[in-house]
N, CA, C and O atoms as CSV, one atom per row, in Angstrom:
chain,resi,resn,atom,element,x,y,z
A,1,MET,N,N,99.924,90.112,99.066
A,1,MET,CA,C,98.636,89.966,98.407
A,1,MET,C,C,98.712,90.623,97.038
A,1,MET,O,O,99.009,91.812,96.928
A,2,SER,N,N,98.453,89.871,96.029
A,2,SER,CA,C,98.480,90.396,94.672
A,2,SER,C,C,97.091,90.898,94.299
A,2,SER,O,O,96.093,90.212,94.522
A,3,LYS,N,N,97.034,92.081,93.736
A,3,LYS,CA,C,95.723,92.624,93.375
A,3,LYS,C,C,95.357,92.244,91.943
A,3,LYS,O,O,96.218,91.901,91.133
A,4,ASP,N,N,94.068,92.313,91.657
A,4,ASP,CA,C,93.576,92.052,90.311
A,4,ASP,C,C,94.081,93.170,89.406
A,4,ASP,O,O,93.851,94.346,89.691
A,5,ARG,N,N,94.751,92.827,88.341
A,5,ARG,CA,C,95.315,93.833,87.447
A,5,ARG,C,C,94.486,94.022,86.182
A,5,ARG,O,O,94.866,94.790,85.299
A,6,GLY,N,N,93.349,93.321,86.091
A,6,GLY,CA,C,92.487,93.473,84.919
A,6,GLY,C,C,91.960,94.892,84.788
A,6,GLY,O,O,91.468,95.479,85.752
A,7,LEU,N,N,92.067,95.429,83.598
A,7,LEU,CA,C,91.635,96.803,83.339
A,7,LEU,C,C,90.207,96.838,82.798
A,7,LEU,O,O,89.430,97.736,83.122
A,8,TYR,N,N,89.882,95.862,81.984
A,8,TYR,CA,C,88.574,95.824,81.339
A,8,TYR,C,C,87.659,94.822,82.021
A,8,TYR,O,O,88.115,93.932,82.739
A,9,THR,N,N,86.358,94.978,81.787
A,9,THR,CA,C,85.418,93.958,82.245
A,9,THR,C,C,85.729,92.664,81.491
A,9,THR,O,O,86.375,92.693,80.444
A,10,ASP,N,N,85.276,91.548,82.017
A,10,ASP,CA,C,85.512,90.262,81.343
A,10,ASP,C,C,84.930,90.268,79.935
A,10,ASP,O,O,85.527,89.721,79.007
A,11,GLU,N,N,83.762,90.887,79.778
A,11,GLU,CA,C,83.109,90.926,78.470
A,11,GLU,C,C,83.958,91.719,77.465
A,11,GLU,O,O,84.137,91.303,76.320
A,12,HIS,N,N,84.468,92.850,77.912
A,12,HIS,CA,C,85.310,93.682,77.034
A,12,HIS,C,C,86.597,92.941,76.686
A,12,HIS,O,O,87.026,92.954,75.532
A,13,ALA,N,N,87.211,92.302,77.663
A,13,ALA,CA,C,88.444,91.563,77.418
A,13,ALA,C,C,88.225,90.438,76.408
A,13,ALA,O,O,89.083,90.188,75.563
A,14,LYS,N,N,87.084,89.762,76.493
A,14,LYS,CA,C,86.785,88.680,75.544
A,14,LYS,C,C,86.707,89.206,74.116
A,14,LYS,O,O,87.105,88.514,73.179
A,15,LEU,N,N,86.199,90.419,73.942
A,15,LEU,CA,C,86.144,91.020,72.611
A,15,LEU,C,C,87.553,91.242,72.065
A,15,LEU,O,O,87.784,91.098,70.865
A,16,ASN,N,N,88.497,91.594,72.944
A,16,ASN,CA,C,89.885,91.811,72.526
A,16,ASN,C,C,90.587,90.516,72.151
A,16,ASN,O,O,91.528,90.530,71.358
A,17,MET,N,N,90.143,89.403,72.708
A,17,MET,CA,C,90.837,88.136,72.503
A,17,MET,C,C,90.841,87.701,71.044
A,17,MET,O,O,91.755,87.000,70.610
A,18,ALA,N,N,89.857,88.099,70.303
A,18,ALA,CA,C,89.754,87.663,68.917
A,18,ALA,C,C,90.876,88.193,68.035
A,18,ALA,O,O,91.384,87.473,67.175
A,19,ASP,N,N,91.263,89.447,68.245
A,19,ASP,CA,C,92.242,90.011,67.313
A,19,ASP,C,C,93.361,90.825,67.959
A,19,ASP,O,O,94.187,91.391,67.243
A,20,SER,N,N,93.411,90.901,69.285
A,20,SER,CA,C,94.400,91.776,69.911
A,20,SER,C,C,95.512,91.073,70.681
A,20,SER,O,O,96.514,91.710,71.008
A,21,ILE,N,N,95.375,89.804,70.979
A,21,ILE,CA,C,96.374,89.100,71.790
A,21,ILE,C,C,97.764,89.253,71.186
A,21,ILE,O,O,97.996,88.948,70.016
A,22,GLY,N,N,98.690,89.741,72.030
A,22,GLY,CA,C,100.077,89.920,71.609
A,22,GLY,C,C,100.356,91.218,70.883
A,22,GLY,O,O,101.516,91.550,70.638
A,23,LYS,N,N,99.322,91.956,70.536
A,23,LYS,CA,C,99.516,93.229,69.839
A,23,LYS,C,C,99.836,94.328,70.848
A,23,LYS,O,O,99.478,94.227,72.022
A,24,PRO,N,N,100.513,95.380,70.382
A,24,PRO,CA,C,100.861,96.479,71.292
A,24,PRO,C,C,99.624,97.105,71.920
A,24,PRO,O,O,98.577,97.242,71.288
A,25,TYR,N,N,99.782,97.479,73.179
A,25,TYR,CA,C,98.713,98.152,73.910
A,25,TYR,C,C,99.108,99.601,74.147
A,25,TYR,O,O,100.241,99.899,74.523
A,26,ARG,N,N,98.163,100.486,73.924
A,26,ARG,CA,C,98.322,101.890,74.275
A,26,ARG,C,C,96.990,102.364,74.844
A,26,ARG,O,O,95.945,102.174,74.220
A,27,PRO,N,N,97.020,102.980,76.024
A,27,PRO,CA,C,95.769,103.484,76.602
A,27,PRO,C,C,95.080,104.429,75.626
A,27,PRO,O,O,95.733,105.205,74.928
A,28,SER,N,N,93.754,104.354,75.587
A,28,SER,CA,C,92.996,105.177,74.643
A,28,SER,C,C,92.869,106.627,75.095
A,28,SER,O,O,92.560,107.507,74.292
A,29,ASN,N,N,93.109,106.876,76.388
A,29,ASN,CA,C,93.023,108.245,76.909
A,29,ASN,C,C,93.767,108.305,78.238
A,29,ASN,O,O,94.257,107.288,78.731
A,30,GLY,N,N,93.848,109.491,78.809
A,30,GLY,CA,C,94.586,109.678,80.054
A,30,GLY,C,C,94.004,108.914,81.233
A,30,GLY,O,O,94.746,108.427,82.086
A,31,SER,N,N,92.679,108.806,81.289
A,31,SER,CA,C,92.051,108.075,82.394
A,31,SER,C,C,92.411,106.593,82.332
A,31,SER,O,O,92.737,105.985,83.352
A,32,GLU,N,N,92.352,106.018,81.140
A,32,GLU,CA,C,92.722,104.608,80.990
A,32,GLU,C,C,94.203,104.419,81.302
A,32,GLU,O,O,94.589,103.423,81.914
A,33,GLY,N,N,95.027,105.369,80.885
A,33,GLY,CA,C,96.457,105.307,81.189
A,33,GLY,C,C,96.725,105.345,82.680
A,33,GLY,O,O,97.587,104.622,83.178
A,34,GLU,N,N,95.985,106.193,83.401
A,34,GLU,CA,C,96.128,106.281,84.859
A,34,GLU,C,C,95.713,104.970,85.516
A,34,GLU,O,O,96.356,104.522,86.466
A,35,MET,N,N,94.642,104.351,85.017
A,35,MET,CA,C,94.199,103.074,85.579
A,35,MET,C,C,95.232,101.976,85.332
A,35,MET,O,O,95.515,101.172,86.220
A,36,PHE,N,N,95.796,101.946,84.120
A,36,PHE,CA,C,96.820,100.950,83.806
A,36,PHE,C,C,98.045,101.163,84.688
A,36,PHE,O,O,98.587,100.213,85.253
A,37,SER,N,N,98.476,102.415,84.800
A,37,SER,CA,C,99.636,102.752,85.623
A,37,SER,C,C,99.410,102.354,87.072
A,37,SER,O,O,100.319,101.843,87.726
A,38,ASP,N,N,98.212,102.583,87.575
A,38,ASP,CA,C,97.892,102.217,88.954
A,38,ASP,C,C,97.947,100.710,89.154
A,38,ASP,O,O,98.323,100.243,90.230
A,39,ARG,N,N,97.579,99.946,88.136
A,39,ARG,CA,C,97.558,98.486,88.248
A,39,ARG,C,C,98.946,97.864,88.076
A,39,ARG,O,O,99.218,96.801,88.634
A,40,TYR,N,N,99.810,98.505,87.321
A,40,TYR,CA,C,101.126,97.939,87.050
A,40,TYR,C,C,102.270,98.814,87.569
A,40,TYR,O,O,102.992,98.405,88.479
A,41,CYS,N,N,102.437,99.970,87.021
A,41,CYS,CA,C,103.606,100.811,87.301
A,41,CYS,C,C,103.752,101.151,88.782
A,41,CYS,O,O,104.866,101.164,89.306
A,42,ALA,N,N,102.650,101.423,89.453
A,42,ALA,CA,C,102.698,101.820,90.858
A,42,ALA,C,C,103.232,100.715,91.763
A,42,ALA,O,O,103.701,100.992,92.867
A,43,ASP,N,N,103.165,99.470,91.309
A,43,ASP,CA,C,103.616,98.328,92.110
A,43,ASP,C,C,104.821,97.614,91.499
A,43,ASP,O,O,105.109,96.474,91.865
A,44,CYS,N,N,105.520,98.256,90.588
A,44,CYS,CA,C,106.604,97.586,89.858
A,44,CYS,C,C,107.978,98.036,90.334
A,44,CYS,O,O,108.212,99.221,90.571
A,45,LYS,N,N,108.878,97.076,90.469
A,45,LYS,CA,C,110.246,97.384,90.887
A,45,LYS,C,C,110.944,98.301,89.898
A,45,LYS,O,O,111.812,99.081,90.289
A,46,ARG,N,N,110.581,98.221,88.620
A,46,ARG,CA,C,111.236,99.042,87.595
A,46,ARG,C,C,110.991,100.532,87.813
A,46,ARG,O,O,111.784,101.363,87.370
A,47,ASP,N,N,109.885,100.880,88.501
A,47,ASP,CA,C,109.540,102.278,88.725
A,47,ASP,C,C,109.482,102.624,90.218
A,47,ASP,O,O,109.017,103.701,90.589
A,48,ALA,N,N,109.952,101.714,91.065
A,48,ALA,CA,C,109.794,101.853,92.515
A,48,ALA,C,C,110.469,103.101,93.080
A,48,ALA,O,O,109.873,103.801,93.899
A,49,GLU,N,N,111.675,103.387,92.666
A,49,GLU,CA,C,112.376,104.556,93.208
A,49,GLU,C,C,111.656,105.846,92.835
A,49,GLU,O,O,111.541,106.755,93.657
A,50,PHE,N,N,111.176,105.928,91.608
A,50,PHE,CA,C,110.426,107.105,91.178
A,50,PHE,C,C,109.109,107.206,91.952
A,50,PHE,O,O,108.708,108.297,92.357
A,51,GLN,N,N,108.446,106.081,92.156
A,51,GLN,CA,C,107.168,106.081,92.875
A,51,GLN,C,C,107.336,106.577,94.316
A,51,GLN,O,O,106.437,107.218,94.862
A,52,LYS,N,N,108.490,106.280,94.931
A,52,LYS,CA,C,108.750,106.726,96.303
A,52,LYS,C,C,108.874,108.243,96.380
A,52,LYS,O,O,108.428,108.859,97.348
A,53,ASP,N,N,109.482,108.845,95.357
A,53,ASP,CA,C,109.709,110.298,95.363
A,53,ASP,C,C,109.574,110.828,93.941
A,53,ASP,O,O,110.579,111.049,93.265
A,54,PRO,N,N,108.331,111.036,93.476
A,54,PRO,CA,C,108.103,111.450,92.088
A,54,PRO,C,C,108.738,112.793,91.720
A,54,PRO,O,O,108.905,113.096,90.538
A,55,PHE,N,N,109.090,113.591,92.718
A,55,PHE,CA,C,109.674,114.903,92.434
A,55,PHE,C,C,111.176,114.926,92.688
A,55,PHE,O,O,111.800,115.985,92.620
A,56,GLY,N,N,111.757,113.770,92.980
A,56,GLY,CA,C,113.195,113.664,93.228
A,56,GLY,C,C,113.960,113.404,91.945
A,56,GLY,O,O,113.464,113.654,90.846
A,57,ASP,N,N,115.169,112.900,92.101
A,57,ASP,CA,C,116.050,112.668,90.957
A,57,ASP,C,C,116.057,111.228,90.459
A,57,ASP,O,O,116.738,110.922,89.480
A,58,ALA,N,N,115.318,110.344,91.107
A,58,ALA,CA,C,115.324,108.939,90.699
A,58,ALA,C,C,114.702,108.793,89.312
A,58,ALA,O,O,113.645,109.356,89.032
A,59,PRO,N,N,115.373,108.028,88.448
A,59,PRO,CA,C,114.789,107.817,87.117
A,59,PRO,C,C,113.567,106.921,87.204
A,59,PRO,O,O,113.511,106.001,88.021
A,60,GLY,N,N,112.604,107.195,86.367
A,60,GLY,CA,C,111.422,106.346,86.288
A,60,GLY,C,C,111.642,105.236,85.272
A,60,GLY,O,O,112.718,105.134,84.682
A,61,CYS,N,N,110.660,104.434,85.073
A,61,CYS,CA,C,110.719,103.344,84.108
A,61,CYS,C,C,110.720,103.914,82.691
A,61,CYS,O,O,109.865,104.728,82.343
A,62,SER,N,N,111.659,103.495,81.895
A,62,SER,CA,C,111.753,104.002,80.517
A,62,SER,C,C,110.585,103.530,79.654
A,62,SER,O,O,110.249,104.174,78.661
A,63,ILE,N,N,109.972,102.420,80.024
A,63,ILE,CA,C,108.823,101.925,79.258
A,63,ILE,C,C,107.695,102.949,79.307
A,63,ILE,O,O,107.080,103.248,78.283
A,64,ILE,N,N,107.426,103.482,80.481
A,64,ILE,CA,C,106.355,104.469,80.630
A,64,ILE,C,C,106.631,105.674,79.742
A,64,ILE,O,O,105.754,106.127,79.007
A,65,ALA,N,N,107.849,106.187,79.813
A,65,ALA,CA,C,108.211,107.374,79.023
A,65,ALA,C,C,108.066,107.110,77.525
A,65,ALA,O,O,107.557,107.958,76.792
A,66,MET,N,N,108.503,105.957,77.076
A,66,MET,CA,C,108.460,105.651,75.644
A,66,MET,C,C,107.025,105.456,75.144
A,66,MET,O,O,106.729,105.779,73.993
A,67,THR,N,N,106.141,104.940,75.979
A,67,THR,CA,C,104.753,104.788,75.534
A,67,THR,C,C,104.078,106.143,75.360
A,67,THR,O,O,103.136,106.282,74.579
A,68,MET,N,N,104.567,107.136,76.091
A,68,MET,CA,C,103.995,108.474,75.958
A,68,MET,C,C,104.647,109.263,74.821
A,68,MET,O,O,104.025,110.151,74.238
A,69,ALA,N,N,105.886,108.937,74.514
A,69,ALA,CA,C,106.626,109.696,73.509
A,69,ALA,C,C,106.429,109.173,72.083
A,69,ALA,O,O,106.584,109.918,71.115
A,70,LEU,N,N,106.092,107.905,71.965
A,70,LEU,CA,C,106.008,107.285,70.638
A,70,LEU,C,C,104.588,106.844,70.310
A,70,LEU,O,O,103.778,106.587,71.201
A,71,ASP,N,N,104.311,106.763,69.038
A,71,ASP,CA,C,103.046,106.218,68.579
A,71,ASP,C,C,103.131,104.696,68.651
A,71,ASP,O,O,104.213,104.130,68.500
A,72,VAL,N,N,102.028,104.046,68.873
A,72,VAL,CA,C,101.996,102.597,69.021
A,72,VAL,C,C,102.569,101.877,67.793
A,72,VAL,O,O,103.046,100.747,67.906
A,73,ASP,N,N,102.525,102.516,66.637
A,73,ASP,CA,C,103.057,101.906,65.415
A,73,ASP,C,C,104.542,102.188,65.178
A,73,ASP,O,O,105.133,101.624,64.257
A,74,ASP,N,N,105.153,103.051,65.994
A,74,ASP,CA,C,106.575,103.356,65.844
A,74,ASP,C,C,107.416,102.134,66.195
A,74,ASP,O,O,107.057,101.351,67.074
A,75,GLU,N,N,108.534,101.983,65.501
A,75,GLU,CA,C,109.426,100.845,65.706
A,75,GLU,C,C,109.920,100.754,67.154
A,75,GLU,O,O,110.088,99.655,67.682
A,76,GLY,N,N,110.150,101.893,67.791
A,76,GLY,CA,C,110.678,101.904,69.149
A,76,GLY,C,C,109.641,101.811,70.254
A,76,GLY,O,O,109.991,101.819,71.434
A,77,TYR,N,N,108.352,101.722,69.882
A,77,TYR,CA,C,107.316,101.622,70.915
A,77,TYR,C,C,107.573,100.369,71.753
A,77,TYR,O,O,107.827,99.301,71.196
A,78,PRO,N,N,107.511,100.481,73.067
A,78,PRO,CA,C,107.832,99.339,73.930
A,78,PRO,C,C,107.033,98.083,73.609
A,78,PRO,O,O,105.809,98.114,73.484
A,79,LYS,N,N,107.748,96.996,73.483
A,79,LYS,CA,C,107.138,95.690,73.192
A,79,LYS,C,C,106.497,95.083,74.442
A,79,LYS,O,O,105.766,94.096,74.355
A,80,GLU,N,N,106.779,95.685,75.615
A,80,GLU,CA,C,106.296,95.130,76.878
A,80,GLU,C,C,104.818,95.386,77.139
A,80,GLU,O,O,104.170,94.618,77.850
A,81,TRP,N,N,104.284,96.458,76.571
A,81,TRP,CA,C,102.857,96.762,76.775
A,81,TRP,C,C,102.072,96.102,75.651
A,81,TRP,O,O,102.087,96.570,74.512
A,82,VAL,N,N,101.386,95.010,75.979
A,82,VAL,CA,C,100.638,94.231,74.989
A,82,VAL,C,C,99.311,93.753,75.572
A,82,VAL,O,O,99.070,93.856,76.775
A,83,TYR,N,N,98.463,93.232,74.703
A,83,TYR,CA,C,97.254,92.547,75.147
A,83,TYR,C,C,97.640,91.106,75.446
A,83,TYR,O,O,98.233,90.423,74.610
A,84,GLY,N,N,97.295,90.649,76.658
A,84,GLY,CA,C,97.622,89.291,77.068
A,84,GLY,C,C,96.641,88.269,76.521
A,84,GLY,O,O,95.683,88.616,75.830
A,85,ALA,N,N,96.890,87.011,76.835
A,85,ALA,CA,C,96.052,85.907,76.368
A,85,ALA,C,C,94.613,86.015,76.874
A,85,ALA,O,O,93.698,85.429,76.296
A,86,ASP,N,N,94.423,86.772,77.963
A,86,ASP,CA,C,93.074,86.949,78.514
A,86,ASP,C,C,92.362,88.168,77.934
A,86,ASP,O,O,91.250,88.491,78.352
A,87,GLY,N,N,93.002,88.856,76.962
A,87,GLY,CA,C,92.407,90.037,76.345
A,87,GLY,C,C,92.623,91.314,77.137
A,87,GLY,O,O,92.185,92.387,76.722
A,88,GLN,N,N,93.292,91.205,78.268
A,88,GLN,CA,C,93.569,92.368,79.114
A,88,GLN,C,C,94.934,92.971,78.751
A,88,GLN,O,O,95.863,92.242,78.403
A,89,PRO,N,N,95.051,94.301,78.834
A,89,PRO,CA,C,96.366,94.921,78.661
A,89,PRO,C,C,97.291,94.460,79.785
A,89,PRO,O,O,96.855,94.269,80.920
A,90,THR,N,N,98.547,94.287,79.465
A,90,THR,CA,C,99.520,93.850,80.460
A,90,THR,C,C,100.884,94.438,80.149
A,90,THR,O,O,101.130,94.907,79.037
A,91,CYS,N,N,101.757,94.411,81.120
A,91,CYS,CA,C,103.155,94.784,80.914
A,91,CYS,C,C,103.984,93.538,81.195
A,91,CYS,O,O,104.020,93.054,82.327
A,92,THR,N,N,104.646,93.023,80.175
A,92,THR,CA,C,105.402,91.786,80.332
A,92,THR,C,C,106.672,91.985,81.151
A,92,THR,O,O,107.296,91.008,81.565
A,93,ALA,N,N,107.067,93.244,81.392
A,93,ALA,CA,C,108.250,93.533,82.208
A,93,ALA,C,C,107.883,93.748,83.676
A,93,ALA,O,O,108.762,94.008,84.498
A,94,PHE,N,N,106.615,93.644,84.010
A,94,PHE,CA,C,106.157,93.896,85.378
A,94,PHE,C,C,106.855,92.983,86.370
A,94,PHE,O,O,106.876,91.764,86.199
A,95,ASP,N,N,107.427,93.580,87.411
A,95,ASP,CA,C,108.124,92.864,88.471
A,95,ASP,C,C,107.597,93.428,89.788
A,95,ASP,O,O,108.055,94.472,90.252
A,96,GLU,N,N,106.645,92.739,90.377
A,96,GLU,CA,C,105.898,93.272,91.520
A,96,GLU,C,C,106.755,93.519,92.747
A,96,GLU,O,O,107.543,92.670,93.162
A,97,VAL,N,N,106.583,94.703,93.318
A,97,VAL,CA,C,107.175,95.037,94.600
A,97,VAL,C,C,106.288,94.402,95.660
A,97,VAL,O,O,105.081,94.643,95.694
A,98,ILE,N,N,106.881,93.598,96.514
A,98,ILE,CA,C,106.132,92.987,97.602
A,98,ILE,C,C,106.480,93.750,98.871
A,98,ILE,O,O,107.619,93.720,99.336
A,99,ALA,N,N,105.486,94.433,99.424
A,99,ALA,CA,C,105.699,95.221,100.632
A,99,ALA,C,C,104.755,94.744,101.723
A,99,ALA,O,O,103.701,94.169,101.451
A,100,GLU,N,N,105.145,94.988,102.932
A,100,GLU,CA,C,104.244,94.709,104.047
A,100,GLU,C,C,103.026,95.598,103.889
A,100,GLU,O,O,103.174,96.754,103.491
A,101,PRO,N,N,101.834,95.113,104.182
A,101,PRO,CA,C,100.619,95.909,103.973
A,101,PRO,C,C,100.666,97.298,104.598
A,101,PRO,O,O,100.294,98.269,103.939
A,102,ASP,N,N,101.107,97.426,105.835
A,102,ASP,CA,C,101.150,98.742,106.463
A,102,ASP,C,C,102.151,99.659,105.769
A,102,ASP,O,O,101.892,100.851,105.600
A,103,ASP,N,N,103.305,99.098,105.363
A,103,ASP,CA,C,104.304,99.888,104.662
A,103,ASP,C,C,103.780,100.350,103.309
A,103,ASP,O,O,103.991,101.496,102.911
A,104,ALA,N,N,103.096,99.451,102.603
A,104,ALA,CA,C,102.561,99.793,101.285
A,104,ALA,C,C,101.505,100.876,101.418
A,104,ALA,O,O,101.473,101.820,100.629
A,105,ARG,N,N,100.645,100.742,102.412
A,105,ARG,CA,C,99.585,101.725,102.623
A,105,ARG,C,C,100.188,103.090,102.954
A,105,ARG,O,O,99.749,104.106,102.415
A,106,ALA,N,N,101.172,103.122,103.819
A,106,ALA,CA,C,101.813,104.389,104.191
A,106,ALA,C,C,102.528,105.010,103.000
A,106,ALA,O,O,102.468,106.223,102.801
A,107,ALA,N,N,103.201,104.186,102.211
A,107,ALA,CA,C,103.924,104.705,101.043
A,107,ALA,C,C,102.948,105.255,100.003
A,107,ALA,O,O,103.190,106.313,99.420
A,108,HIS,N,N,101.857,104.544,99.773
A,108,HIS,CA,C,100.871,105.004,98.801
A,108,HIS,C,C,100.224,106.302,99.286
A,108,HIS,O,O,100.013,107.226,98.500
A,109,ARG,N,N,99.911,106.369,100.580
A,109,ARG,CA,C,99.299,107.586,101.141
A,109,ARG,C,C,100.258,108.768,100.997
A,109,ARG,O,O,99.834,109.876,100.668
A,110,ALA,N,N,101.538,108.536,101.239
A,110,ALA,CA,C,102.534,109.607,101.095
A,110,ALA,C,C,102.608,110.065,99.646
A,110,ALA,O,O,102.750,111.258,99.380
A,111,ALA,N,N,102.513,109.129,98.709
A,111,ALA,CA,C,102.552,109.490,97.283
A,111,ALA,C,C,101.323,110.305,96.901
A,111,ALA,O,O,101.422,111.241,96.108
A,112,VAL,N,N,100.169,109.958,97.456
A,112,VAL,CA,C,98.949,110.735,97.196
A,112,VAL,C,C,99.139,112.156,97.707
A,112,VAL,O,O,98.844,113.122,97.004
A,113,GLU,N,N,99.631,112.276,98.930
A,113,GLU,CA,C,99.811,113.594,99.536
A,113,GLU,C,C,100.847,114.435,98.791
A,113,GLU,O,O,100.747,115.662,98.764
A,114,ALA,N,N,101.836,113.782,98.190
A,114,ALA,CA,C,102.870,114.494,97.439
A,114,ALA,C,C,102.428,114.793,96.005
A,114,ALA,O,O,103.137,115.472,95.262
A,115,GLY,N,N,101.253,114.283,95.619
A,115,GLY,CA,C,100.756,114.523,94.270
A,115,GLY,C,C,101.242,113.519,93.247
A,115,GLY,O,O,101.027,113.716,92.051
A,116,GLY,N,N,101.894,112.441,93.678
A,116,GLY,CA,C,102.438,111.456,92.756
A,116,GLY,C,C,101.568,110.240,92.544
A,116,GLY,O,O,101.947,109.332,91.805
A,117,ALA,N,N,100.407,110.200,93.177
A,117,ALA,CA,C,99.477,109.089,93.003
A,117,ALA,C,C,98.067,109.652,93.181
A,117,ALA,O,O,97.884,110.739,93.728
A,118,THR,N,N,97.095,108.908,92.720
A,118,THR,CA,C,95.720,109.406,92.814
A,118,THR,C,C,95.027,108.870,94.056
A,118,THR,O,O,95.278,107.741,94.478
A,119,LEU,N,N,94.165,109.675,94.632
A,119,LEU,CA,C,93.374,109.242,95.772
A,119,LEU,C,C,92.421,108.128,95.352
A,119,LEU,O,O,92.149,107.217,96.134
A,120,ALA,N,N,91.912,108.195,94.122
A,120,ALA,CA,C,91.004,107.145,93.635
A,120,ALA,C,C,91.712,105.789,93.619
A,120,ALA,O,O,91.129,104.776,94.005
A,121,GLY,N,N,92.964,105.777,93.174
A,121,GLY,CA,C,93.728,104.529,93.169
A,121,GLY,C,C,93.953,104.008,94.576
A,121,GLY,O,O,93.897,102.804,94.822
A,122,TYR,N,N,94.207,104.920,95.487
A,122,TYR,CA,C,94.404,104.549,96.887
A,122,TYR,C,C,93.128,103.929,97.460
A,122,TYR,O,O,93.178,102.881,98.104
A,123,ILE,N,N,92.003,104.571,97.226
A,123,ILE,CA,C,90.729,104.074,97.753
A,123,ILE,C,C,90.382,102.731,97.123
A,123,ILE,O,O,89.878,101.839,97.806
A,124,ARG,N,N,90.650,102.576,95.801
A,124,ARG,CA,C,90.365,101.297,95.158
A,124,ARG,C,C,91.213,100.190,95.773
A,124,ARG,O,O,90.738,99.065,95.923
A,125,THR,N,N,92.455,100.489,96.129
A,125,THR,CA,C,93.360,99.495,96.693
A,125,THR,C,C,93.016,99.162,98.136
A,125,THR,O,O,93.010,97.992,98.519
A,126,TYR,N,N,92.727,100.187,98.945
A,126,TYR,CA,C,92.550,99.985,100.379
A,126,TYR,C,C,91.111,100.100,100.865
A,126,TYR,O,O,90.822,99.739,102.006
A,127,GLY,N,N,90.202,100.595,100.027
A,127,GLY,CA,C,88.805,100.662,100.386
A,127,GLY,C,C,88.391,101.847,101.214
A,127,GLY,O,O,87.215,101.974,101.556
A,128,ASP,N,N,89.322,102.723,101.550
A,128,ASP,CA,C,88.986,103.916,102.312
A,128,ASP,C,C,90.069,104.975,102.087
A,128,ASP,O,O,91.065,104.725,101.408
A,129,ALA,N,N,89.867,106.124,102.648
A,129,ALA,CA,C,90.828,107.227,102.465
A,129,ALA,C,C,91.636,107.493,103.732
A,129,ALA,O,O,92.155,108.597,103.902
A,130,LYS,N,N,91.755,106.518,104.620
A,130,LYS,CA,C,92.480,106.704,105.892
A,130,LYS,C,C,93.972,106.640,105.688
A,130,LYS,O,O,94.733,106.776,106.646
């Protein structure tokens, strides 16, 4: 089951469509960054090993690190984080991890308990805190 990855309301996304499509995306603050990460990075094969054990030795996705280290106008800022044709921020490198629902729920719950994921993201995905 693929979840809705839209970050903005439809009205907000439509405002972006006029001048932002294809332009680099950078979250405006930490909360927006956490929401974007929850919609993309948490379910992406590129960051899957890190997501399983955020405190282990597995490397995370270099795109995430570079978006935090560089300014959106820097030459090396990742080209993968852009505004899509629908006006929503997207990651063009996103490669969804497909997991069995029970396995995904258990893995996400373990990440919350280990401090590597947010309880809010878990509740938004599963509808409860079980």
